[in-house]
N, C-alpha and C positions, 0 to 999 in steps of 0.2 A: 254530471256524470262522475267528476272527480271526488264529490262529496259522498256519492254512493259507494265507490270503490273504498274509499277511506273507512266508511262505516263497516263494510263487510271485512275489511283487514282487521279492524279492532275486534270485531265479534269472534272471528275464527282464530286469531293468534294469541290473544290475551288470556282466554280461559285456560286455566291449568299451568300458566307461566308466569303469573304475577309474582313479582319479587319485591319484598319489602325494602325500601330505601336503607333499613338498618341491617340487611343481610350482608355478612362479610363476603359473600360470593361475588358481589358487584365489583370488588377491588381485586379479585383473583385473576391473574393472567397465566394461561396454561400453554399458549402458543405465541412465539416459538419457544421450545424448550432448550436450555443452554446445552451446547455439545459437552459430552463426557470427556474429561482430560484426567489422565492418570498423573498425579504430581510426582515429582522426583524426590528422592531422600536427600535431606540437607540441600546441598547446592547442585545436586544432579538435575539435569534438564527434564522438565515435564514432557509427556508423550506427544505433545503437539509443537515442541520447539524445534527450530532448525539449528543444527549444530554447526557453528561457524569454525570452532576449533576444538577437537577432542584429544589433541596430542599426537595424532597419527599422521596428518598431512596437512598441506596448505592449499588443498583443492578449492576451497571457497575464497581464496585471497589472490590478488594481483598486486603488483607495484602501482604507482600513481599513473604511469602510462599504459597500463593494461598488460604489461609483461609478468615475468615470474617474480613472486615475492622474494626479496633478498635477505630476509631475517634468518637467524640460526634456529633450527629445529634439532633439539637433542633431548632424549629421554622423556619425550612428551611434553617438553616445555619450549615455548617460543620466546626467543630473546632478540631483542633489537641489535642489529648490527650497525654501529655508528657509521653514518655516511652513506647508508644504503637507501635511504628515503623512507617515506611512509608507505603503508600498505592499505588497501581498501577492499571491501567485499566484492564479489563478482555480482551478487544479487543487490537489488535496491529495496529500500524500506521506507515507511512513513511512521504511522503511530506503532509503538512497539514496546515490549518489555525486554530489556537487555541485562543479561548477567555477564560479568567479566571478573576474572581473578588475575591480579597482577602483583608484582614484587619488585621493589626497588633493590639495587645491589646492596649486599651485606657490607661490602667495603665502602665506607663513607669517602667520597671524593667531591670537593666543590662544596658550595653553600648557596642558600637561597634557591633561585631558579636553576641554578646549575646542578642540582642534586636530585637525581632520579627522576628527571623530567620526561614526561610523555604526555598523551592526551587522547581522549576518546571523542571523535567528532561525529555527532549525529548528523546524518545527511550530508556528511563531508564538510560541515561548515559551523556547526555549534558544538563548542568544545567543553567537555567535562574534564577538568584538570587532573592529571595524574602526576604526583610529585611526592618526594620523601618529605613529609611534613612532620616527622617525629624530632622534636627539639631542633628545629630548622626555621628560624624566623624568616619571613618574606611578606610581601604585601599580601593582606588577607584575601582579596579577591583573586589571588593567583595560587593559593595553596591548594592542597588535595581536597577534593570535594567541591571545589568552587566551580561556578560556570564562569569560565575564565574572563576576567575583567569586567563581569557583570554583576554576580551574586556571591557574596561571602557565604561559606558553609556555616550552618547554625552551630555546629561544634567541630572540634578537631578530633576525629575518631581514628587517627593513624596509629598503626602498629610499628614496631621497631624495623629498621632497615633489614632486608634479608627475610622477613616474615610475609607469608601471603596474605594479601588483603582482597576484599570483595567490594565490587560496586553492583548494585541492583537498581536499575534505572527504568523508570516509567516516563515515556516521551510521547508527547502529542505534537505532531508536525503542524507547521504553519499552513494556513490556507490563503490563497491569493484571488483578488478579483481579476477580470479579464484586462483592466488597465494597469495591472502591476501593483495596485495598492493592497495593503494587507487587510484581508477580510477577518482573519483571526491568527494572533501570534502564536509561536510555539510555546508549550509549557513542559516542565520537567520536574520530576521527583527523584531524589537520589538517596539510596541508603548506602552508607559506607560502613562496612563491617557490621552490618545489621542496625545501624544507627541513622536516623533520618537527618540529613544535612542539608537537603534541599526539599522544601515542601510546596509543591506545585508553584515553582517559580516561573515567572513569565520571562521568556528569552526575549531580548531586545533588538536582536539582529545577528548577523553573522559574526563570528569571533574575529576580532581585530587586536593587534598588539598596540598600535598607535591610533588615537582617535576614538570616536564614539562609534558603537555598533549601529548597523542599519540593515534593513532587509533589502534584498535583491531577489526578485522573483525567480523561482527555480522550479524544476520538475517536482511533482508531488512526492514521488519515490526516488530515493537517491541512495548510493551506497554508503556504508559506515566506513570511517577511517580510523586507523591507529597511527598516532604520530610518532615519527623518529625525530628526537630532539638532541641527539648527540649522547645519550646516556643508555647503558645496556639493561633496560627495564625488561622484565620477563612477563609473559602472559600464558594463562592456561584455562581450560574450561570456559569457553565463550559460547554462549547460546542466545538466541533471540526468538521471541514470540511476536508475530504480527497480532495486534489487537485492533478492535473496532472493524474487523474484516469479516465479511460474509461471503462464503464460497457458494455461488448460486448453482454452479454444477459440481457434484461430488465425485465424479469419475465412475459411479457405479450404477446410477439410475437417474430418471428424470424428474425425481421428487421436487415439487415446487414449481413445475412447468406444466403446460399443456400444449398440445399441438393444433394447429389449424391448417387445413388444405382448402384452397378455393373451391375445389369440386365436391369435397366431402364433409367440410365443416369441422367442428371442434372434436378433438381426441378420436378421430376416425382415420387411421393410418394403416390399412391392411397390407400395403406394399413396403412397409417399413422404410419410409422416406426418412424417418428420423430414428436413430438407433444408437446403442452404445457398442463401440467396438475397441477392444484393448484399451479400456478406460479413457476413450475419447468419445466425444459427441460427434456422431457422423450425420451429416445432412447430404442425402443423395442429390437433392436438387432437381430431380426429374419432375416432381410435381410442385406447382407454385403454392406458397404459403409461408408459415413460420411456426417457430416454437416460441411460446411466450411465458414470462414469469407470471405466476398467479398474483403476486403482490405488486403494488405500484411503488415508485421510489421518486424522491425529490432530494436536491442538494447532495449529489454523490460524486464519487470518483469510481469510474468503471474500468476494469483492466481485463482484456480478453486476449488470449494466445490462440492464434488459428493458423491453418495453412490451407492452401487450395489443393483439391484433388485433381485428377486429371480428366474426369468425365464432364461433358457438357451436353445440354439437350436443347431441342427446339423449343421455342424460336430464338433461343440465345446461343446456338451452337457456334456462331461465328462472333459473338459479342465479346467485348473486352471485359476482363474481370479486374476490378480495382477497389481500393478503399480510401476514404478520406474526403469524399464528396458529401454534401448535405442533400438529401431529397426531402422536401418539405411536404410530407403527406398529410394534406388536410391542415396544415399549419404554415407558419411563416416565421423567419428570423432575419435580422438585418446583419450583413456580413460585409467587411471591406474586400472580400474576394469577388472575382468575376461570377456572373450567374447568367442563367438563361431561364425561359419557361418551356418546359417539355412535359409532354404527357399530362398536361393540366396542372402542373405543379412547378414551384420554383426549385431549380437546381443549382446549387452553389459549388463551384468548382474548387478542388484542393489547389494549394499553391505549388506543389511538386510531388513527385512520385518517390516514396521511400520504401516502397514494398520490397520484399525479397522474392527470388524467383519462385515459380510454381513448385510446391513440394516442400519449401522451407518454411519454417515458423516465423510468424510475424506477431508482434504485439501492438495492439490497438488500445489507447487510453482515451477515455471521455470524461471531461469534467463538466458537470451541469450544476450551475449555482444560481438559484433564482431564475432569472429569464436569461442568464448568460451561459454560453457553451464554448468549450474548446475541444479540439480533436487532434490527438497526436497518433502518428504511425511510426513504430519503431524509434520512439524517443524525439520525433520531429514534429513540431507544431505545424499542421497542414491546413487547419480550418478553424474559424472561430465566429462568434456572432453574439448579439445581444438583442434585447427587446422581443425574445421568443414569445409566441402567442400562448405556448403552454410551458409549465414549470414542473410537472410531475407526470408520470405514467409508467407503464410497464416496460420491461426490457424485451425486445423481440430480436430473434436471430432468423434471418429471412432464407427462405428456399426459393430461388429463382433461376433455374437452369444451369447451375454450376455446383459441383460437388465441393464440399468444404468440411474440414475437421476442426473442432474446438478442444483444446487441451484444458483450459481453465477459463472460468467466468467468475470474476470476484468483483465485489462492490464495498465501498467504504463511505461513511459520511464525509461531507465536504462543507 
C-alpha cells in the first residue's frame, strides 16, 4: 500500500513542477521576510530602537538598588555625580546592538585609570571600558575600547578630552547549561568613533579587577549598567536594539498562529474565544483548546508577559490558577522537583509561588536547550529538568477554563 501511495504521489505532484538542480530558485528563501526598519540619520536611533536616554529624563534608569538615579541631568546631558553610585536600566537585555555617546571632562585631572574613568557593563557584568585614553598611558587592556582586563583594543581611536565619542556595540549574550556550565560564551564587537576596536572578541567571564575572569550562571536577560568611578564623565544619546529576537505576537493580529478548540477543531472559533483587545491577546477560556504557532522551535529562550482575568468557567470555576508546574502531555522529563501522576500524565510541581495577584502582569521565561529545560516566573527559577523525550515543537497558549491576557510573546535562539 505504501508503494502504491508513493507512486501516485510522484505522478500527480511532479509533472509541471520539476525544477532543475541548476535553477537558482532552489536557493531562494522568501519566508520569513525581514521586518522593515527605518534607519536613523548618522547616530540617530533607528525606528525599532529602545531610547534609553534622549536627554529629556531618566525614566529608563535606576540606581543600583532600584531607587532614583542620582546623576546630574542638565541641558540634555547626563553627567556622573561622583559618589552617587552606578546606574542601571529598568529593562533587561540579552543579544543587542547598543549605541552610546560619552565625553570625558575637558579639564584634565589625574592620570592613567584616574582620568575620565567609567564603564559600560553589558548584562551588568561584562565591561567595555570608558576612559580618557588621549595621550594617557595605562595598561593596554584597561584603556578606552578594551574589554576590561580581557581584550586590548585593536587601535586607540580616542578623541581629545571634552570631545564627544561614540561606542557602537554588537553583543551576543552567553548561554548556560542547566548544570551552570557554559554552553556558549559571550561575544562582542565594538566600534569606537566608527573604528573597529573589538572584532567578535570572546568574553572570558565577568569583569574583575583582581584575578582571572570566570563565568557564573545568571539570568539570560539582565539590565545594562553605567559605572560611576569617581570621574564626571558625561553621556548622551543612548539607544539599544534587541537582536535575534522574534516577536511571535505583534499586538495587532494572530499572524503566525492558528487556533484549536476541542469541540470545533482548527481555526474554527465562532464565539471569539481568542481575540485581540487593546493590543493584547485575549483568551476567554470558556472553551477548552489552545492557540498554536504555525512553526516549530528548538533551542530557544521564550519570554511571555501575561495576567489573569477575572472570569472562570466550568468545570474549572473553583480550580486554582497558577504557573510554573510542568504537565508532561504525551512526553516526559526528569526533574529534581516533586511530582505526581495525574490525569494519566506526569505532573512536576514548581518549587515556590512567585506569581503576582490576579490582574497584575507576570513574566514567564522558559529556556529549552536540547533535552534540558528551565522555567522562571517573575525572575525566579521554579522548575527545571533534563532528558526530555522531545527537544522541539510548537508553542501553545492554552485555553482551559480561565481568562488570561498576553501582552507579549517573544522568542530568541539559545
